[in-house]
mmJSON file of the N, C-alpha and C atoms, coordinates in Angstrom:
{"data_MODEL":{"atom_site":{
"group_PDB":["ATOM","ATOM","ATOM","ATOM","ATOM","ATOM","ATOM","ATOM","ATOM","ATOM","ATOM","ATOM","ATOM","ATOM","ATOM","ATOM","ATOM","ATOM","ATOM","ATOM","ATOM","ATOM","ATOM","ATOM","ATOM","ATOM","ATOM","ATOM","ATOM","ATOM","ATOM","ATOM","ATOM","ATOM","ATOM","ATOM","ATOM","ATOM","ATOM","ATOM","ATOM","ATOM","ATOM","ATOM","ATOM","ATOM","ATOM","ATOM","ATOM","ATOM","ATOM","ATOM","ATOM","ATOM","ATOM","ATOM","ATOM","ATOM","ATOM","ATOM","ATOM","ATOM","ATOM","ATOM","ATOM","ATOM","ATOM","ATOM","ATOM","ATOM","ATOM","ATOM","ATOM","ATOM","ATOM","ATOM","ATOM","ATOM","ATOM","ATOM","ATOM","ATOM","ATOM","ATOM","ATOM","ATOM","ATOM","ATOM","ATOM","ATOM","ATOM","ATOM","ATOM","ATOM","ATOM","ATOM","ATOM","ATOM","ATOM","ATOM","ATOM","ATOM","ATOM","ATOM","ATOM","ATOM","ATOM","ATOM","ATOM","ATOM","ATOM","ATOM","ATOM","ATOM","ATOM","ATOM","ATOM","ATOM","ATOM","ATOM","ATOM","ATOM","ATOM","ATOM","ATOM","ATOM","ATOM","ATOM","ATOM","ATOM","ATOM","ATOM","ATOM","ATOM","ATOM","ATOM","ATOM","ATOM","ATOM","ATOM","ATOM","ATOM","ATOM","ATOM"],
"id":[1,2,3,4,5,6,7,8,9,10,11,12,13,14,15,16,17,18,19,20,21,22,23,24,25,26,27,28,29,30,31,32,33,34,35,36,37,38,39,40,41,42,43,44,45,46,47,48,49,50,51,52,53,54,55,56,57,58,59,60,61,62,63,64,65,66,67,68,69,70,71,72,73,74,75,76,77,78,79,80,81,82,83,84,85,86,87,88,89,90,91,92,93,94,95,96,97,98,99,100,101,102,103,104,105,106,107,108,109,110,111,112,113,114,115,116,117,118,119,120,121,122,123,124,125,126,127,128,129,130,131,132,133,134,135,136,137,138,139,140,141,142,143,144],
"type_symbol":["N","C","C","N","C","C","N","C","C","N","C","C","N","C","C","N","C","C","N","C","C","N","C","C","N","C","C","N","C","C","N","C","C","N","C","C","N","C","C","N","C","C","N","C","C","N","C","C","N","C","C","N","C","C","N","C","C","N","C","C","N","C","C","N","C","C","N","C","C","N","C","C","N","C","C","N","C","C","N","C","C","N","C","C","N","C","C","N","C","C","N","C","C","N","C","C","N","C","C","N","C","C","N","C","C","N","C","C","N","C","C","N","C","C","N","C","C","N","C","C","N","C","C","N","C","C","N","C","C","N","C","C","N","C","C","N","C","C","N","C","C","N","C","C"],
"label_atom_id":["N","CA","C","N","CA","C","N","CA","C","N","CA","C","N","CA","C","N","CA","C","N","CA","C","N","CA","C","N","CA","C","N","CA","C","N","CA","C","N","CA","C","N","CA","C","N","CA","C","N","CA","C","N","CA","C","N","CA","C","N","CA","C","N","CA","C","N","CA","C","N","CA","C","N","CA","C","N","CA","C","N","CA","C","N","CA","C","N","CA","C","N","CA","C","N","CA","C","N","CA","C","N","CA","C","N","CA","C","N","CA","C","N","CA","C","N","CA","C","N","CA","C","N","CA","C","N","CA","C","N","CA","C","N","CA","C","N","CA","C","N","CA","C","N","CA","C","N","CA","C","N","CA","C","N","CA","C","N","CA","C","N","CA","C","N","CA","C"],
"label_alt_id":[null,null,null,null,null,null,null,null,null,null,null,null,null,null,null,null,null,null,null,null,null,null,null,null,null,null,null,null,null,null,null,null,null,null,null,null,null,null,null,null,null,null,null,null,null,null,null,null,null,null,null,null,null,null,null,null,null,null,null,null,null,null,null,null,null,null,null,null,null,null,null,null,null,null,null,null,null,null,null,null,null,null,null,null,null,null,null,null,null,null,null,null,null,null,null,null,null,null,null,null,null,null,null,null,null,null,null,null,null,null,null,null,null,null,null,null,null,null,null,null,null,null,null,null,null,null,null,null,null,null,null,null,null,null,null,null,null,null,null,null,null,null,null,null],
"label_comp_id":["UNK","UNK","UNK","UNK","UNK","UNK","UNK","UNK","UNK","UNK","UNK","UNK","UNK","UNK","UNK","UNK","UNK","UNK","UNK","UNK","UNK","UNK","UNK","UNK","UNK","UNK","UNK","UNK","UNK","UNK","UNK","UNK","UNK","UNK","UNK","UNK","UNK","UNK","UNK","UNK","UNK","UNK","UNK","UNK","UNK","UNK","UNK","UNK","UNK","UNK","UNK","UNK","UNK","UNK","UNK","UNK","UNK","UNK","UNK","UNK","UNK","UNK","UNK","UNK","UNK","UNK","UNK","UNK","UNK","UNK","UNK","UNK","UNK","UNK","UNK","UNK","UNK","UNK","UNK","UNK","UNK","UNK","UNK","UNK","UNK","UNK","UNK","UNK","UNK","UNK","UNK","UNK","UNK","UNK","UNK","UNK","UNK","UNK","UNK","UNK","UNK","UNK","UNK","UNK","UNK","UNK","UNK","UNK","UNK","UNK","UNK","UNK","UNK","UNK","UNK","UNK","UNK","UNK","UNK","UNK","UNK","UNK","UNK","UNK","UNK","UNK","UNK","UNK","UNK","UNK","UNK","UNK","UNK","UNK","UNK","UNK","UNK","UNK","UNK","UNK","UNK","UNK","UNK","UNK"],
"label_asym_id":["A","A","A","A","A","A","A","A","A","A","A","A","A","A","A","A","A","A","A","A","A","A","A","A","A","A","A","A","A","A","A","A","A","A","A","A","A","A","A","A","A","A","A","A","A","A","A","A","A","A","A","A","A","A","A","A","A","A","A","A","A","A","A","A","A","A","A","A","A","A","A","A","A","A","A","A","A","A","A","A","A","A","A","A","A","A","A","A","A","A","A","A","A","A","A","A","A","A","A","A","A","A","A","A","A","A","A","A","A","A","A","A","A","A","A","A","A","A","A","A","A","A","A","A","A","A","A","A","A","A","A","A","A","A","A","A","A","A","A","A","A","A","A","A"],
"label_entity_id":["1","1","1","1","1","1","1","1","1","1","1","1","1","1","1","1","1","1","1","1","1","1","1","1","1","1","1","1","1","1","1","1","1","1","1","1","1","1","1","1","1","1","1","1","1","1","1","1","1","1","1","1","1","1","1","1","1","1","1","1","1","1","1","1","1","1","1","1","1","1","1","1","1","1","1","1","1","1","1","1","1","1","1","1","1","1","1","1","1","1","1","1","1","1","1","1","1","1","1","1","1","1","1","1","1","1","1","1","1","1","1","1","1","1","1","1","1","1","1","1","1","1","1","1","1","1","1","1","1","1","1","1","1","1","1","1","1","1","1","1","1","1","1","1"],
"label_seq_id":[1,1,1,2,2,2,3,3,3,4,4,4,5,5,5,6,6,6,7,7,7,8,8,8,9,9,9,10,10,10,11,11,11,12,12,12,13,13,13,14,14,14,15,15,15,16,16,16,17,17,17,18,18,18,19,19,19,20,20,20,21,21,21,22,22,22,23,23,23,24,24,24,25,25,25,26,26,26,27,27,27,28,28,28,29,29,29,30,30,30,31,31,31,32,32,32,33,33,33,34,34,34,35,35,35,36,36,36,37,37,37,38,38,38,39,39,39,40,40,40,41,41,41,42,42,42,43,43,43,44,44,44,45,45,45,46,46,46,47,47,47,48,48,48],
"pdbx_PDB_ins_code":[null,null,null,null,null,null,null,null,null,null,null,null,null,null,null,null,null,null,null,null,null,null,null,null,null,null,null,null,null,null,null,null,null,null,null,null,null,null,null,null,null,null,null,null,null,null,null,null,null,null,null,null,null,null,null,null,null,null,null,null,null,null,null,null,null,null,null,null,null,null,null,null,null,null,null,null,null,null,null,null,null,null,null,null,null,null,null,null,null,null,null,null,null,null,null,null,null,null,null,null,null,null,null,null,null,null,null,null,null,null,null,null,null,null,null,null,null,null,null,null,null,null,null,null,null,null,null,null,null,null,null,null,null,null,null,null,null,null,null,null,null,null,null,null],
"Cartn_x":[0.855,-0.243,0.891,0.795,1.717,1.362,2.27,2.396,1.181,0.952,-0.259,-1.51,-1.509,-2.9,-2.803,-1.738,-1.806,-1.793,-1.398,-1.91,-3.372,-3.751,-5.506,-6.159,-5.846,-6.58,-6.563,-5.572,-5.616,-6.181,-6.057,-6.457,-8.24,-8.565,-10.334,-10.544,-9.714,-10.16,-9.977,-9.005,-8.996,-10.191,-10.477,-11.845,-12.884,-13.252,-14.446,-14.255,-13.023,-12.913,-13.401,-13.061,-13.104,-14.447,-15.522,-16.849,-17.449,-16.958,-17.818,-17.368,-16.527,-16.067,-16.306,-16.885,-16.977,-18.22,-19.163,-20.165,-19.568,-19.477,-19.068,-19.855,-19.29,-20.214,-19.971,-18.712,-18.334,-17.711,-17.897,-17.311,-16.091,-15.558,-13.941,-13.264,-13.621,-12.938,-11.954,-13.516,-12.611,-11.734,-11.894,-10.701,-9.469,-9.47,-8.173,-7.536,-8.516,-7.991,-7.572,-8.121,-7.457,-6.079,-6.145,-4.672,-3.875,-3.965,-2.849,-2.769,-3.257,-3.128,-2.162,-2.893,-2.227,-0.705,-0.316,0.872,1.748,1.248,1.963,2.574,1.417,2.172,3.322,3.128,4.213,5.446,5.328,6.336,7.152,6.641,6.841,7.978,7.27,7.695,9.167,8.979,10.317,11.549,11.024,12.05,12.91,11.951,12.557,13.417],
"Cartn_y":[-1.117,-0.028,1.242,2.386,3.192,3.916,4.828,5.874,6.833,7.518,8.035,7.8,6.737,5.996,5.501,5.149,4.921,6.016,7.055,8.154,8.871,8.548,9.16,8.245,7.131,5.846,6.533,6.755,7.006,8.514,9.025,10.73,10.346,9.444,9.279,8.832,7.854,6.979,8.322,9.348,10.328,11.0,11.55,12.367,11.503,10.425,9.446,9.695,9.425,9.485,11.027,11.879,13.174,13.597,12.89,13.405,12.667,11.46,10.935,11.696,12.004,12.836,13.951,14.563,15.915,16.183,17.551,17.852,18.82,18.657,19.515,20.099,21.457,22.76,23.293,23.173,23.615,22.641,21.846,21.071,21.618,22.503,22.814,22.351,21.93,21.652,19.817,19.18,17.937,17.722,19.1,19.026,19.625,20.578,20.612,19.466,18.713,17.293,16.539,16.209,15.443,15.825,17.205,17.639,17.428,18.045,17.902,16.168,15.691,14.052,13.648,13.739,13.254,14.128,15.332,15.848,15.184,15.275,14.752,13.395,12.477,10.995,11.112,11.774,11.657,12.531,13.268,13.885,13.235,12.34,11.417,10.12,9.965,9.122,9.51,10.602,10.977,11.366,11.282,11.47,9.982,9.018,7.65,7.418],
"Cartn_z":[-0.091,-0.003,0.215,-0.765,-1.025,0.542,0.913,2.059,1.978,0.468,1.05,0.837,0.62,0.922,2.28,3.121,4.421,5.398,4.892,5.437,5.349,4.043,4.026,4.798,4.965,5.684,7.301,7.679,9.226,9.485,8.379,8.829,8.766,8.123,7.803,9.22,9.614,11.105,12.278,12.342,13.169,12.589,11.793,11.392,11.85,11.858,12.711,13.805,14.471,16.303,16.231,15.97,16.198,16.146,15.336,14.934,15.955,16.628,17.706,18.889,19.122,20.58,20.521,19.28,19.765,18.846,19.172,18.761,17.571,16.231,15.196,14.661,14.767,14.662,12.877,12.868,11.237,10.74,9.251,8.679,8.56,8.704,8.26,9.454,10.419,11.583,10.869,10.615,10.041,8.924,8.206,7.185,7.846,8.754,9.618,9.993,10.894,11.646,10.204,9.333,8.236,7.674,7.388,6.994,7.668,9.168,10.248,10.467,10.35,10.419,9.507,8.323,6.826,6.825,7.071,6.796,8.061,9.306,10.588,10.198,9.344,9.511,8.307,7.186,6.124,6.642,7.9,8.358,9.036,9.814,10.804,9.697,8.739,7.86,7.539,6.862,6.49,7.48,8.613,9.675,9.606,9.558,9.801,8.438],
"occupancy":[1.0,1.0,1.0,1.0,1.0,1.0,1.0,1.0,1.0,1.0,1.0,1.0,1.0,1.0,1.0,1.0,1.0,1.0,1.0,1.0,1.0,1.0,1.0,1.0,1.0,1.0,1.0,1.0,1.0,1.0,1.0,1.0,1.0,1.0,1.0,1.0,1.0,1.0,1.0,1.0,1.0,1.0,1.0,1.0,1.0,1.0,1.0,1.0,1.0,1.0,1.0,1.0,1.0,1.0,1.0,1.0,1.0,1.0,1.0,1.0,1.0,1.0,1.0,1.0,1.0,1.0,1.0,1.0,1.0,1.0,1.0,1.0,1.0,1.0,1.0,1.0,1.0,1.0,1.0,1.0,1.0,1.0,1.0,1.0,1.0,1.0,1.0,1.0,1.0,1.0,1.0,1.0,1.0,1.0,1.0,1.0,1.0,1.0,1.0,1.0,1.0,1.0,1.0,1.0,1.0,1.0,1.0,1.0,1.0,1.0,1.0,1.0,1.0,1.0,1.0,1.0,1.0,1.0,1.0,1.0,1.0,1.0,1.0,1.0,1.0,1.0,1.0,1.0,1.0,1.0,1.0,1.0,1.0,1.0,1.0,1.0,1.0,1.0,1.0,1.0,1.0,1.0,1.0,1.0],
"B_iso_or_equiv":[0.0,0.0,0.0,0.0,0.0,0.0,0.0,0.0,0.0,0.0,0.0,0.0,0.0,0.0,0.0,0.0,0.0,0.0,0.0,0.0,0.0,0.0,0.0,0.0,0.0,0.0,0.0,0.0,0.0,0.0,0.0,0.0,0.0,0.0,0.0,0.0,0.0,0.0,0.0,0.0,0.0,0.0,0.0,0.0,0.0,0.0,0.0,0.0,0.0,0.0,0.0,0.0,0.0,0.0,0.0,0.0,0.0,0.0,0.0,0.0,0.0,0.0,0.0,0.0,0.0,0.0,0.0,0.0,0.0,0.0,0.0,0.0,0.0,0.0,0.0,0.0,0.0,0.0,0.0,0.0,0.0,0.0,0.0,0.0,0.0,0.0,0.0,0.0,0.0,0.0,0.0,0.0,0.0,0.0,0.0,0.0,0.0,0.0,0.0,0.0,0.0,0.0,0.0,0.0,0.0,0.0,0.0,0.0,0.0,0.0,0.0,0.0,0.0,0.0,0.0,0.0,0.0,0.0,0.0,0.0,0.0,0.0,0.0,0.0,0.0,0.0,0.0,0.0,0.0,0.0,0.0,0.0,0.0,0.0,0.0,0.0,0.0,0.0,0.0,0.0,0.0,0.0,0.0,0.0],
"pdbx_formal_charge":[null,null,null,null,null,null,null,null,null,null,null,null,null,null,null,null,null,null,null,null,null,null,null,null,null,null,null,null,null,null,null,null,null,null,null,null,null,null,null,null,null,null,null,null,null,null,null,null,null,null,null,null,null,null,null,null,null,null,null,null,null,null,null,null,null,null,null,null,null,null,null,null,null,null,null,null,null,null,null,null,null,null,null,null,null,null,null,null,null,null,null,null,null,null,null,null,null,null,null,null,null,null,null,null,null,null,null,null,null,null,null,null,null,null,null,null,null,null,null,null,null,null,null,null,null,null,null,null,null,null,null,null,null,null,null,null,null,null,null,null,null,null,null,null],
"auth_seq_id":[1,1,1,2,2,2,3,3,3,4,4,4,5,5,5,6,6,6,7,7,7,8,8,8,9,9,9,10,10,10,11,11,11,12,12,12,13,13,13,14,14,14,15,15,15,16,16,16,17,17,17,18,18,18,19,19,19,20,20,20,21,21,21,22,22,22,23,23,23,24,24,24,25,25,25,26,26,26,27,27,27,28,28,28,29,29,29,30,30,30,31,31,31,32,32,32,33,33,33,34,34,34,35,35,35,36,36,36,37,37,37,38,38,38,39,39,39,40,40,40,41,41,41,42,42,42,43,43,43,44,44,44,45,45,45,46,46,46,47,47,47,48,48,48],
"auth_comp_id":["UNK","UNK","UNK","UNK","UNK","UNK","UNK","UNK","UNK","UNK","UNK","UNK","UNK","UNK","UNK","UNK","UNK","UNK","UNK","UNK","UNK","UNK","UNK","UNK","UNK","UNK","UNK","UNK","UNK","UNK","UNK","UNK","UNK","UNK","UNK","UNK","UNK","UNK","UNK","UNK","UNK","UNK","UNK","UNK","UNK","UNK","UNK","UNK","UNK","UNK","UNK","UNK","UNK","UNK","UNK","UNK","UNK","UNK","UNK","UNK","UNK","UNK","UNK","UNK","UNK","UNK","UNK","UNK","UNK","UNK","UNK","UNK","UNK","UNK","UNK","UNK","UNK","UNK","UNK","UNK","UNK","UNK","UNK","UNK","UNK","UNK","UNK","UNK","UNK","UNK","UNK","UNK","UNK","UNK","UNK","UNK","UNK","UNK","UNK","UNK","UNK","UNK","UNK","UNK","UNK","UNK","UNK","UNK","UNK","UNK","UNK","UNK","UNK","UNK","UNK","UNK","UNK","UNK","UNK","UNK","UNK","UNK","UNK","UNK","UNK","UNK","UNK","UNK","UNK","UNK","UNK","UNK","UNK","UNK","UNK","UNK","UNK","UNK","UNK","UNK","UNK","UNK","UNK","UNK"],
"auth_asym_id":["A","A","A","A","A","A","A","A","A","A","A","A","A","A","A","A","A","A","A","A","A","A","A","A","A","A","A","A","A","A","A","A","A","A","A","A","A","A","A","A","A","A","A","A","A","A","A","A","A","A","A","A","A","A","A","A","A","A","A","A","A","A","A","A","A","A","A","A","A","A","A","A","A","A","A","A","A","A","A","A","A","A","A","A","A","A","A","A","A","A","A","A","A","A","A","A","A","A","A","A","A","A","A","A","A","A","A","A","A","A","A","A","A","A","A","A","A","A","A","A","A","A","A","A","A","A","A","A","A","A","A","A","A","A","A","A","A","A","A","A","A","A","A","A"],
"auth_atom_id":["N","CA","C","N","CA","C","N","CA","C","N","CA","C","N","CA","C","N","CA","C","N","CA","C","N","CA","C","N","CA","C","N","CA","C","N","CA","C","N","CA","C","N","CA","C","N","CA","C","N","CA","C","N","CA","C","N","CA","C","N","CA","C","N","CA","C","N","CA","C","N","CA","C","N","CA","C","N","CA","C","N","CA","C","N","CA","C","N","CA","C","N","CA","C","N","CA","C","N","CA","C","N","CA","C","N","CA","C","N","CA","C","N","CA","C","N","CA","C","N","CA","C","N","CA","C","N","CA","C","N","CA","C","N","CA","C","N","CA","C","N","CA","C","N","CA","C","N","CA","C","N","CA","C","N","CA","C","N","CA","C","N","CA","C","N","CA","C"],
"pdbx_PDB_model_num":[1,1,1,1,1,1,1,1,1,1,1,1,1,1,1,1,1,1,1,1,1,1,1,1,1,1,1,1,1,1,1,1,1,1,1,1,1,1,1,1,1,1,1,1,1,1,1,1,1,1,1,1,1,1,1,1,1,1,1,1,1,1,1,1,1,1,1,1,1,1,1,1,1,1,1,1,1,1,1,1,1,1,1,1,1,1,1,1,1,1,1,1,1,1,1,1,1,1,1,1,1,1,1,1,1,1,1,1,1,1,1,1,1,1,1,1,1,1,1,1,1,1,1,1,1,1,1,1,1,1,1,1,1,1,1,1,1,1,1,1,1,1,1,1]
}}}
């Protein structure tokens, strides 16, 4: 599985958990969570 695909799936899982744990008022919050998790995952991989 490509690294980008793994990052995408991880970000989707985090978005799902975020939606369950919080009352989402703005859909933009989910986009921010997705982008942050996706970029953090790729950054961590590039460090290793």
